[in-house]
C-alpha positions in Angstrom: -18.0 36.2 -19.4 -17.6 36.1 -15.7 -15.0 33.3 -15.8 -13.1 35.2 -18.6 -13.0 38.3 -16.4 -11.9 36.3 -13.4 -9.1 34.8 -15.5 -7.9 38.2 -16.7 -7.8 39.5 -13.1 -5.9 36.4 -12.0 -3.3 36.9 -14.7 -2.9 40.6 -13.8 -2.6 39.7 -10.1 0.0 37.0 -10.9 2.2 39.2 -12.9 2.1 42.0 -10.3 3.0 39.5 -7.6 6.4 39.1 -9.2 8.6 41.4 -7.0 10.9 42.5 -9.8 8.4 43.2 -12.5 8.5 47.0 -12.2 12.3 46.9 -12.3 12.3 44.6 -15.3 10.1 47.0 -17.3 12.2 50.0 -16.2 15.4 48.2 -17.3 13.8 47.4 -20.6 13.2 51.0 -21.3 16.6 52.2 -20.1 18.5 49.5 -22.0 16.6 50.1 -25.3 15.9 53.8 -25.0 12.2 53.0 -25.7 9.4 54.8 -23.9 6.8 52.1 -23.5 7.2 48.5 -22.2 4.7 46.0 -21.0 3.9 42.4 -20.0 0.9 41.3 -22.0 -1.3 38.3 -21.5 -2.2 37.1 -25.0 -4.9 34.5 -25.6 -6.9 33.4 -28.7 -9.3 36.3 -28.2 -7.7 39.0 -26.1 -4.6 41.2 -25.5 -4.4 42.5 -21.9 -1.7 44.7 -20.4 -0.8 43.1 -17.0 2.1 45.5 -16.2 3.1 48.7 -17.8 6.0 51.2 -17.9 4.7 54.2 -20.0 7.0 57.2 -20.5 5.5 58.4 -23.8 1.9 58.7 -22.8 0.8 55.8 -25.0 -2.2 55.8 -22.7 -2.6 52.1 -22.0 -3.1 51.3 -18.3 -2.8 48.0 -16.4 -5.8 46.0 -17.4 -6.1 47.9 -20.7 -7.0 45.9 -23.7 -6.1 46.1 -27.4 -8.0 44.4 -30.1 -6.1 41.2 -30.7 -6.2 41.4 -34.5 -4.5 44.8 -34.4 -1.4 43.5 -32.6 1.8 41.8 -33.7 1.6 39.7 -30.5 -1.3 37.8 -32.1 1.2 36.6 -34.7 3.8 35.8 -32.1 1.1 33.7 -30.2 0.9 31.5 -33.4 4.6 31.1 -34.3 6.1 31.7 -30.8 9.1 33.6 -32.1 10.4 36.9 -31.1 9.8 39.9 -33.4 12.4 42.7 -33.5 12.0 45.9 -35.6 14.7 48.6 -35.5 13.0 51.0 -37.9 9.5 50.2 -39.2 9.8 52.5 -42.3 12.9 50.7 -43.4 11.8 47.1 -42.5 10.8 45.1 -45.6 8.4 42.9 -43.6 6.7 45.6 -41.5 6.9 48.9 -43.5 3.3 48.5 -44.6 2.1 46.5 -41.6 -1.2 47.6 -40.2 -0.1 47.5 -36.5 2.7 50.2 -36.6 0.4 52.3 -38.8 -2.4 52.1 -36.3 -0.3 52.7 -33.1 2.3 55.0 -34.6 5.5 53.3 -33.5 8.8 52.9 -35.4 10.7 50.6 -33.1 9.3 47.4 -31.7 10.5 44.3 -29.8 8.3 41.5 -28.4 9.5 38.2 -26.9 7.1 35.3 -26.1 6.6 34.2 -22.4 6.3 30.4 -22.5 5.4 28.5 -19.3 7.1 25.3 -18.2 4.3 23.1 -19.5 4.7 24.7 -22.9 1.6 27.0 -22.7 1.9 30.4 -24.2 1.2 33.1 -21.6 1.9 36.3 -23.6 4.8 38.6 -24.4 7.3 41.0 -22.9 7.2 43.9 -25.4 8.3 47.5 -26.0 7.5 50.2 -28.5 8.6 53.8 -29.3 7.7 56.3 -32.0 11.4 56.7 -32.8 13.7 54.1 -34.3 16.0 52.1 -32.0 19.0 49.8 -32.4 17.4 46.5 -31.1 18.8 43.8 -33.4 21.8 42.9 -31.3 22.6 39.9 -29.1 22.6 42.0 -25.9 19.1 43.5 -26.3 17.5 40.3 -27.6 19.4 38.2 -24.9 18.2 40.5 -22.1 14.6 40.4 -23.3 14.7 36.6 -23.6 16.2 36.3 -20.1 13.5 38.5 -18.6 10.8 36.6 -20.4 12.2 33.3 -19.0 12.4 34.9 -15.5 8.7 36.0 -15.7 7.7 32.5 -16.9 9.7 31.0 -14.0 7.9 33.2 -11.4 4.5 32.4 -12.9 5.2 28.7 -12.7 6.4 29.1 -9.1 3.2 31.1 -8.2 1.1 28.3 -9.7 2.9 25.7 -7.7 2.4 27.8 -4.5 -1.3 28.1 -5.3 -1.6 24.3 -5.8 0.3 23.7 -2.6 -2.0 26.1 -0.7 -5.1 24.4 -2.2 -3.7 21.0 -1.1 -2.9 22.3 2.4 -6.4 23.6 2.7 -7.8 20.2 1.6 -5.5 18.5 4.2 -6.7 20.8 6.9 -10.3 20.0 6.0 -9.5 16.3 6.1 -7.9 16.8 9.5 -11.0 18.4 10.9 -13.2 15.6 9.5 -10.7 13.0 10.9 -11.0 14.6 14.4 -14.7 14.6 14.1 -14.7 11.0 13.0 -12.5 9.9 15.8 -14.7 11.8 18.3 -17.8 10.0 17.0 -16.1 6.6 17.2 -14.5 7.2 20.5 -17.5 8.6 22.3 -20.8 8.6 20.5 -20.6 4.9 19.4 -18.4 3.4 22.2 -20.5 4.5 25.1 -23.8 2.9 24.0 -21.9 -0.1 22.8 -20.4 -0.5 26.3 -23.9 -0.3 27.7 -25.1 -3.1 25.4 -22.1 -5.3 26.2 -22.4 -4.8 30.0 -26.2 -5.5 29.8 -25.5 -8.7 27.9 -23.0 -9.8 30.5 -25.5 -9.2 33.3 -28.2 -11.2 31.3 -25.8 -14.1 30.8 -25.6 -14.5 34.6 -29.4 -14.9 34.9 -31.3 -18.2 34.7 -32.8 -18.3 31.2 -34.1 -20.9 28.8 -32.1 -22.1 25.8 -33.6 -19.5 23.4 -32.8 -16.6 25.9 -29.2 -17.8 26.3 -28.7 -18.0 22.6 -30.0 -14.5 22.0 -27.8 -13.2 24.9 -24.8 -14.8 23.3 -25.6 -13.2 19.9 -25.7 -9.8 21.6 -22.4 -10.5 23.3 -20.8 -11.7 20.0 -22.1 -8.7 18.1 -20.9 -6.2 20.8 -17.5 -7.8 20.7 -17.2 -7.6 17.0 -18.5 -4.0 16.9 -16.0 -3.0 19.6 -13.2 -4.5 17.5 -14.3 -2.6 14.5 -14.3 0.6 16.5 -10.9 0.0 17.9 -9.4 -0.8 14.5 -11.1 2.2 12.8 -9.9 4.5 15.6 -6.3 3.3 15.1 -6.7 3.5 11.3 -8.0 7.1 11.5 -5.4 8.3 13.9 -2.6 6.3 12.4 -3.1 6.3 8.7 -4.3 9.9 8.6 -2.3 11.2 11.5 1.1 10.4 12.9 1.0 6.6 13.0 0.1 4.2 15.8 1.8 5.2 19.1 2.9 2.8 21.8 3.7 3.4 25.4 6.0 0.6 26.6 6.1 -0.2 30.3 8.9 -2.3 31.9 8.3 -5.8 33.2 5.1 -6.4 31.2 3.6 -9.7 32.4 3.1 -11.4 29.0 1.6 -14.6 30.2 -1.1 -12.9 32.1 -1.8 -10.6 29.2 -2.1 -13.4 26.7 -4.3 -15.6 28.9 -6.7 -12.7 29.5 -7.2 -12.3 25.8 -7.7 -16.0 25.3 -10.3 -16.0 28.2 -12.2 -13.1 26.6 -12.4 -14.8 23.2 -13.2 -18.2 24.8 -16.3 -16.5 26.2 -17.3 -15.5 22.6 -16.4 -18.9 21.1 -17.1 -21.2 24.1 -17.0 -24.4 21.9 -13.6 -23.7 20.4 -10.4 -25.5 21.6 -7.1 -23.8 22.2 -3.6 -25.4 22.5 -1.3 -23.2 24.5 2.4 -23.4 24.8 4.1 -20.6 26.7 7.7 -20.3 27.7 7.7 -16.8 29.2 10.2 -16.9 32.0 11.0 -13.2 31.9 9.0 -10.0 31.3 9.7 -7.6 28.5 9.5 -3.8 27.9 6.4 -3.4 25.8 2.9 -1.7 25.5 0.7 -4.3 27.1 -2.5 -2.8 25.9 -1.3 -2.7 22.3 0.1 -6.3 22.4 -3.3 -7.4 23.7 -5.0 -5.7 20.9 -2.6 -7.3 18.4 -3.0 -10.7 19.9 -6.8 -10.3 20.0 -6.8 -9.4 16.3 -4.7 -12.4 15.4 -6.7 -14.8 17.6 -10.1 -13.6 16.3 -8.8 -13.9 12.8 -7.7 -17.5 13.5 -11.1 -18.4 15.0 -13.0 -16.8 12.1 -11.0 -18.6 9.4 -10.7 -22.1 10.8 -13.2 -25.0 11.0 -15.4 -24.9 14.1 -14.1 -28.3 15.3 -10.4 -27.5 14.9 -7.9 -26.3 17.5 -6.2 -23.0 17.4 -2.6 -23.2 18.6 -0.9 -20.3 20.5 2.8 -20.5 21.2 4.9 -17.8 22.9 8.5 -17.6 24.1 10.9 -15.0 25.2 14.7 -15.2 25.4 17.6 -12.8 25.6 17.2 -11.8 22.0 13.5 -11.6 21.1 9.9 -12.3 22.0 8.0 -14.6 19.6 4.3 -15.1 19.4 2.7 -17.5 16.9 -1.0 -18.0 16.3 -1.8 -21.0 14.0 -5.0 -22.4 12.7 -6.2 -25.1 10.3 -8.2 -24.0 7.2 -7.8 -23.0 3.6 -4.4 -22.0 2.3 -4.2 -18.2 1.7 -3.6 -17.6 -2.0 -0.4 -15.9 -3.1 -2.2 -12.9 -4.5 -3.9 -12.3 -1.1 -0.7 -12.9 0.8 0.9 -9.9 -1.0 -1.7 -7.5 0.3 -2.7 -9.2 3.5 -1.3 -6.5 5.8 -2.8 -3.6 3.8 -5.9 -1.8 5.0 -9.3 -3.0 3.9 -7.6 -6.2 2.5 -9.3 -9.5 3.2 -9.0 -13.1 2.1 -11.8 -15.3 0.9 -14.7 -14.7 3.3 -17.7 -16.7 4.2 -21.1 -15.1 4.9 -20.4 -15.2 8.7 -17.0 -13.6 8.4 -17.9 -9.9 8.7 -15.3 -7.1 9.0 -13.5 -4.2 7.4 -10.2 -5.9 6.7 -8.3 -3.7 9.2 -7.4 -6.2 11.9 -4.2 -7.5 10.4 -3.2 -4.1 9.2 -3.5 -2.7 12.7 -1.6 -5.7 14.1 1.2 -5.1 11.6 1.4 -1.4 12.5 1.6 -2.3 16.3 4.4 -4.7 15.5 6.3 -2.0 13.6 5.7 0.6 16.3 7.5 -1.8 18.7 10.4 -2.2 16.3 9.3 -5.7 15.4 7.7 -7.6 12.5 4.6 -9.6 11.8 4.9 -12.4 9.3 2.6 -15.1 7.9 3.1 -18.5 6.4 0.3 -20.5 4.9 0.0 -24.1 3.6 -2.8 -26.5 2.8 -2.6 -27.7 6.4 -2.0 -24.6 8.5 -1.7 -20.8 8.5 0.6 -19.2 11.1 1.0 -15.6 12.0 4.3 -14.9 13.9 5.1 -11.7 15.8 8.8 -11.1 16.5 9.8 -8.3 18.8 13.4 -7.4 19.9 14.0 -8.2 23.6 14.3 -5.1 25.6 14.5 -5.1 29.4 
């Protein structure tokens, strides 16, 4: 019962939110000469007056209810056609009808209000104890137009309600996103930095083989966790927010930047070999930190998905037109189905048990390339997989 009452109150509120509803009912009475007009919500079990213009003391207020079976609107709900009666006593269909006998009217008009989705809302109706000339195109057309106008407003109000609900949901998501970013950026990163720094200090001490191996595991894990945090931060602030931002600086020393990343990953994979070919004779205007993050993601991906005894190739060149960076590795060819979604978030290729991650690294790298106005492409054969970054040269 509570839900039914809530629905009735919502319907009444919706009708009375329509600015012109009072004027519509007044015009109906003036146009027809009838003394009572109303907008009724008609369901399978109720007839409720949502708005009323009463000049004949019919006595039905807003929210007032008539027994459904006693109304002609109940029949309109079923056949969804307008009913117009000029003079009940002379009408062959309604002269002996129970409704005019019960409510004492001689003239009657009621037009269905049908929503955009086809749902029947109710009727726009009018009655009077005296006969009235209603069966003419002007009166019927006016009622039909007003019923359509009411339906239009009800649909618009529903759309606004849905939009407000979605907005509230988005605001709640934004709050959760900010909390999520705060946790990643502070609560997790700080203790992780402490672990990483402690592992670095331990690696400088004289230890036996077992101690060195454990220290390396700690360093490797801290590195991977830091990468996950960086990628999740970018995903949260970019995908849910305004996109990944870059802050280009002029004369970015690309060779120094790339070599620093290689040195960091070489410390994590000390047994791996790199083949480096740089032709970087001139600096470019770019965000060095973001390019380092992109390159780190590509290089770590190459190291993860290539045989341990293979060599990872890194080539980079800059000319007056563009900057190109290619990271190539041996390994399995990437299937076509995987290639199609490789730069989508949480998308990964075939993984081995030691290849942990969220599948965000390549997505973040691609977004960084886009933020620089460039592209990140991939080619893969049975012999080699190569990721190529191309950025327009700006100086």
